[in-house]
C-alpha positions in Angstrom: 73.4 154.7 83.2 73.9 152.9 86.4 71.2 151.4 88.5 71.5 154.5 91.3 70.8 156.5 88.6 67.8 155.3 87.2 66.1 155.1 90.5 67.1 158.8 90.8 65.7 159.8 87.5 62.1 157.8 88.2 62.1 159.1 91.6 62.2 162.8 90.3 59.6 161.3 87.0 57.4 159.8 90.0 57.3 163.2 92.4 56.8 165.6 89.3 54.1 163.1 88.0 52.2 163.3 91.1 52.9 167.2 91.4 51.3 167.5 87.7 47.9 165.2 88.2 47.0 167.4 91.4 47.6 170.1 89.7 50.6 171.9 92.4 52.0 172.1 88.7 49.5 173.5 86.5 49.7 173.4 82.7 52.2 176.3 81.3 54.4 175.8 84.6 58.4 176.3 84.1 60.3 173.5 85.2 63.3 174.8 86.1 66.7 172.9 86.0 68.2 174.5 88.5 65.6 174.8 91.1 64.6 171.3 90.6 68.0 170.0 91.4 68.5 172.2 94.4 64.4 170.8 95.1 65.6 166.9 94.3 69.7 167.5 95.8 70.9 165.8 92.2 72.4 166.6 89.3 71.7 168.4 86.3 72.0 165.2 84.6 69.8 163.4 86.1 67.0 166.3 86.1 67.3 166.5 81.9 67.1 163.0 82.0 63.8 163.1 83.7 62.1 165.6 81.8 63.3 163.5 79.0 60.9 161.0 80.4 58.3 163.1 81.1 58.2 164.9 77.5 57.9 161.4 76.0 54.7 160.8 78.4 53.7 164.5 77.0 53.1 165.9 80.2 55.8 168.3 79.4 57.0 170.2 76.7 60.0 171.7 75.6 59.7 175.9 74.1 61.8 177.7 72.7 63.5 180.0 75.3 61.3 178.5 78.2 62.5 175.5 78.1 60.8 172.3 79.8 57.5 173.3 81.1 54.0 171.6 82.1 51.9 170.7 78.7 48.9 172.4 77.9 46.9 170.1 75.8 45.5 171.6 72.5 41.7 170.8 71.8 42.9 168.1 69.5 44.7 166.7 71.7 42.1 166.7 74.2 39.3 165.5 72.2 42.5 162.5 71.4 42.7 161.5 75.2 39.3 161.3 76.0 38.1 159.0 72.5 41.0 156.4 73.0 40.0 156.7 76.9 36.5 155.3 75.9 38.3 152.8 74.3 41.0 151.4 76.4 39.1 151.1 79.8 35.7 149.6 78.2 38.1 146.7 77.7 39.6 147.5 80.8 36.6 146.8 82.9 35.6 143.7 81.0 38.8 141.9 81.7 39.3 143.5 85.4 35.4 141.9 85.5 36.8 138.3 85.6 39.9 138.7 87.5 39.1 141.4 90.5 39.4 140.0 94.0 37.8 140.7 97.5 41.1 142.6 98.3 41.1 144.2 94.9 37.0 145.6 95.8 38.4 147.4 99.2 40.9 149.2 97.4 39.1 150.2 95.0 36.3 150.9 97.4 38.9 152.9 99.8 40.0 154.8 96.8 36.5 156.3 96.0 35.8 157.2 99.5 39.0 159.0 99.5 37.3 161.0 96.6 34.6 161.6 97.7 35.7 163.1 100.7 37.9 165.3 99.5 34.8 166.6 96.8 33.0 167.2 99.8 35.7 169.2 101.3 35.5 170.9 98.1 39.5 170.0 97.7 39.5 169.5 94.1 43.0 168.6 93.0 43.3 165.7 95.7 39.5 164.2 94.7 41.7 164.1 90.8 44.3 161.9 92.1 42.3 159.8 93.8 39.9 159.5 91.0 43.1 159.0 87.8 44.1 156.3 90.8 40.7 154.5 90.8 40.7 153.8 86.7 44.1 153.3 87.0 43.8 150.5 90.1 41.2 148.8 87.1 44.0 148.7 84.1 46.2 147.0 86.6 44.1 144.0 87.9 43.5 143.5 84.2 47.2 141.9 84.6 47.4 143.5 81.1 51.0 145.8 81.9 51.3 147.2 78.4 47.6 148.5 78.6 48.0 149.8 82.4 51.6 151.7 81.3 49.4 153.0 78.6 46.3 154.6 80.7 49.0 155.8 83.1 50.3 158.3 80.6 47.0 158.7 79.2 45.5 159.2 82.8 48.3 161.8 83.2 47.5 164.1 80.1 44.0 163.7 80.9 45.0 165.5 84.2 45.8 168.4 82.3 42.9 168.4 79.9 40.4 168.3 82.8 42.5 171.3 84.4 41.9 173.7 81.3 38.8 172.7 79.6 35.8 171.6 82.6 33.2 173.7 82.4 33.3 174.5 86.4 35.8 174.0 88.8 34.2 170.9 90.0 35.7 167.6 89.5 34.5 166.2 86.3 35.0 162.7 87.0 32.3 161.7 89.6 32.5 159.2 92.2 28.7 158.2 91.8 29.7 156.8 88.4 33.0 155.3 90.2 30.8 153.3 92.8 28.4 152.2 90.6 31.2 150.6 88.1 32.6 149.4 91.3 29.5 147.4 92.5 29.1 145.8 88.8 33.0 144.9 88.7 32.2 143.5 92.1 29.3 141.2 90.8 31.3 139.8 87.8 29.1 141.8 85.3 31.6 142.4 82.2 28.3 144.2 79.7 27.4 145.9 82.3 30.7 147.3 83.4 31.4 148.2 80.0 28.1 150.2 79.7 28.3 152.0 82.7 32.0 153.0 81.9 31.0 154.3 78.8 28.2 156.5 80.3 30.8 157.6 82.6 33.2 158.7 80.0 30.4 160.4 78.3 29.5 162.4 81.4 33.0 163.5 81.4 33.3 164.1 78.0 29.8 166.4 78.5 31.7 168.2 81.5 34.5 169.4 79.6 34.3 172.7 77.0 36.1 170.5 73.6 33.9 172.2 71.1 35.5 174.3 67.9 36.0 178.5 69.5 37.1 181.4 67.6 40.5 182.3 69.0 41.4 179.2 70.6 45.6 179.1 70.6 46.5 175.1 70.4 49.0 174.3 73.2 52.3 172.4 73.6 51.1 168.7 72.9 49.8 168.4 69.1 
């Protein structure tokens, strides 16, 4: 694979990830290779490789007689994602509180401000993107590349979970909670930041309908 081809594949992945995160591509949406080739002006080989990457990340699935589709996380997967986020993100804020810089604090504040404006204008998909960016940026601040990469993948699936299992049409991730977390990070208070992140993700979990219910069909992500 040439360097140029690798860049093309990542470009396609980046655009599709963003469209899935902001729910422009919703769970179950078909990802037709021919259409994607035309949209991106690239080859079938590049599209197929990009879809394989996204399949590995868990946000795309392959279904017999349908081809590639945006994944529909099962109830079991949804629970696992929320549980994993609690473990990983508490550690992220603990470490981030010891490393965060004034410029990073400012960057996080700008994300919160954008999220708040999106919520106030009832632009929930846009708010979800800014919310996801906030969580991803905290993991980046830890300077742990492995943790950051894992969380980015988890956040992609988490966006799908929120779109399917949310109890309301409101943004399940509250910018007010993000503001409190940022204030504690700015104070370099690791313990309090961990507790606030736990409370925040508990609130997220409560905003989702993750209880067993008769007739629920498992999704593509198991």
